C-alpha positions in Angstrom: -39.9 -34.5 -50.8 -42.5 -36.5 -52.5 -41.2 -38.3 -55.6 -43.8 -39.1 -58.1 -42.9 -41.9 -60.7 -45.3 -43.8 -63.3 -44.4 -47.4 -61.9 -43.3 -48.9 -58.7 -40.6 -51.3 -58.6 -41.1 -54.9 -57.7 -40.6 -55.5 -54.1 -39.1 -58.8 -52.7 -40.8 -61.2 -50.3 -39.9 -59.7 -46.8 -38.9 -56.4 -48.0 -40.6 -54.5 -45.3 -38.5 -56.2 -42.5 -35.3 -55.0 -44.1 -33.1 -52.3 -42.9 -32.3 -49.1 -45.4 -29.1 -50.6 -46.8 -30.9 -53.9 -47.6 -33.9 -52.4 -49.0 -31.6 -50.6 -51.3 -29.9 -53.5 -52.7 -33.1 -55.6 -52.7 -34.8 -53.1 -55.0 -31.8 -53.3 -57.4 -31.5 -57.0 -57.1 -35.4 -57.4 -58.1 -35.4 -54.7 -60.7 -32.0 -54.2 -62.3 -29.7 -51.4 -63.1 -32.6 -49.1 -64.2 -33.9 -48.9 -60.6 -30.2 -48.3 -59.3 -30.0 -45.1 -61.5 -33.5 -44.0 -60.1 -32.4 -44.3 -56.6 -28.9 -42.8 -57.1 -30.5 -39.6 -58.8 -33.0 -39.2 -56.0 -30.2 -39.6 -53.5 -28.1 -36.7 -55.5 -31.2 -34.5 -55.4 -31.5 -34.8 -51.6 -28.0 -35.0 -50.6 -25.9 -33.4 -53.0 -22.1 -34.4 -52.7 -23.1 -36.9 -49.8 -25.4 -39.0 -51.8 -23.6 -42.1 -51.4 -24.1 -42.2 -47.6 -27.7 -40.9 -48.0 -28.9 -43.8 -50.4 -27.9 -46.3 -47.7 -28.7 -44.3 -44.6 -31.7 -42.2 -45.4 -33.2 -42.9 -48.7 -36.0 -45.0 -46.9 -36.2 -43.2 -43.7 -39.5 -41.2 -44.7 -37.9 -37.9 -45.8 -38.5 -39.0 -49.2 -42.2 -40.1 -49.9 -42.5 -42.4 -52.8 -45.7 -42.3 -55.0 -46.4 -44.2 -58.0 -49.3 -43.8 -60.8 -49.4 -47.6 -60.7 -50.3 -47.8 -57.1 -53.0 -45.3 -56.9 -56.5 -46.3 -56.2 -57.6 -42.7 -55.2 -57.0 -39.3 -56.8 -53.8 -37.5 -55.8 -55.6 -34.7 -54.0 -57.1 -37.2 -51.4 -53.9 -39.2 -50.7 -52.6 -37.0 -47.9 -52.4 -39.9 -45.5 -51.7 -42.9 -48.0 -49.0 -45.3 -47.0 -45.6 -45.1 -48.7 -45.2 -48.4 -50.6 -41.5 -48.4 -50.2 -40.9 -47.0 -46.6 -44.0 -48.5 -45.1 -44.7 -45.1 -43.5 -47.8 -42.8 -43.8 -47.3 -40.2 -46.4 -48.0 -36.7 -45.4 -47.6 -33.4 -47.0 -44.4 -32.8 -48.4 -42.5 -29.4 -48.8 -41.5 -30.4 -52.4 -42.7 -32.7 -54.9 -41.0 -34.0 -58.0 -42.9 -35.4 -60.9 -40.6 -37.5 -63.0 -41.6 -38.0 -66.5 -44.5 -37.1 -68.5 -47.1 -39.4 -67.5 -46.8 -37.8 -64.1 -47.0 -34.4 -65.4 -50.4 -35.5 -67.1 -51.6 -36.8 -63.6 -51.0 -33.3 -62.3 -52.7 -31.6 -65.4 -49.2 -29.9 -66.2 -48.4 -28.9 -69.6 -45.6 -26.5 -70.2 -46.9 -25.2 -73.4 -50.0 -23.8 -71.6 -48.7 -23.1 -68.3 -48.1 -19.3 -67.8 -46.2 -19.3 -64.4 -44.2 -22.3 -64.8 -40.4 -21.3 -64.9 -37.9 -23.3 -67.2 -35.2 -24.6 -65.0 -33.2 -26.0 -67.9 -33.6 -25.2 -71.5 -31.7 -28.2 -72.9 -33.9 -30.8 -70.8 -37.6 -30.3 -70.1 -37.3 -29.5 -66.5 -39.8 -27.0 -64.8 -40.4 -25.4 -61.5 -43.9 -24.5 -60.5 -44.3 -23.2 -56.9 -42.9 -25.9 -55.0 -43.6 -28.7 -57.8 -40.6 -29.8 -59.9 -41.5 -31.4 -63.4 -38.5 -33.2 -64.5 -37.6 -35.8 -67.2 -37.8 -39.5 -66.3 -35.0 -40.2 -63.8 -32.3 -41.3 -66.2 -28.9 -40.1 -66.4 -29.3 -39.0 -70.2 -32.4 -37.0 -69.4 -31.1 -35.6 -66.0 -27.4 -35.1 -66.0 -25.4 -34.4 -62.9 -25.5 -30.3 -63.4 -29.2 -30.5 -63.5 -29.3 -32.8 -60.4 -27.2 -30.5 -58.7 -29.4 -27.5 -59.4 -32.5 -29.4 -58.1 -30.6 -30.3 -55.1 -30.0 -26.5 -54.5 -33.7 -25.7 -55.2 -34.9 -28.4 -52.7 -32.3 -27.7 -49.7 -32.8 -23.8 -49.9 
């Protein structure tokens, strides 16, 4: 899954040499609780009830491809072989993409008001499905509660 967020975290010196457990902790140490929440929500979407193990063992393995608007130097349709800033791996086409926050929606020219084919996933929180793209609220517990996170997990894993 490709995860699209407006801003990248600050990565500490020596980040690329760390193992996955240390990468998780280094991002939190450098960026605070805000990024802890983001990483946990993505872990829950990807692994469901096994998210605690996933965040340390698989979050940076390459299964999740991290993309940030603040890092883009080429249009999104030309980024098929861009290096992922968090994993260091070359990003390829992902089966699913998650566009979190309205800035990432704009980058995809997505507007729920004018999109005739987008399916509303949850009427209480602005979350939409369009083919294999999920347009979600920003990754915060208040905007993306556990029930919605579990629903997104079921979509991505089925």
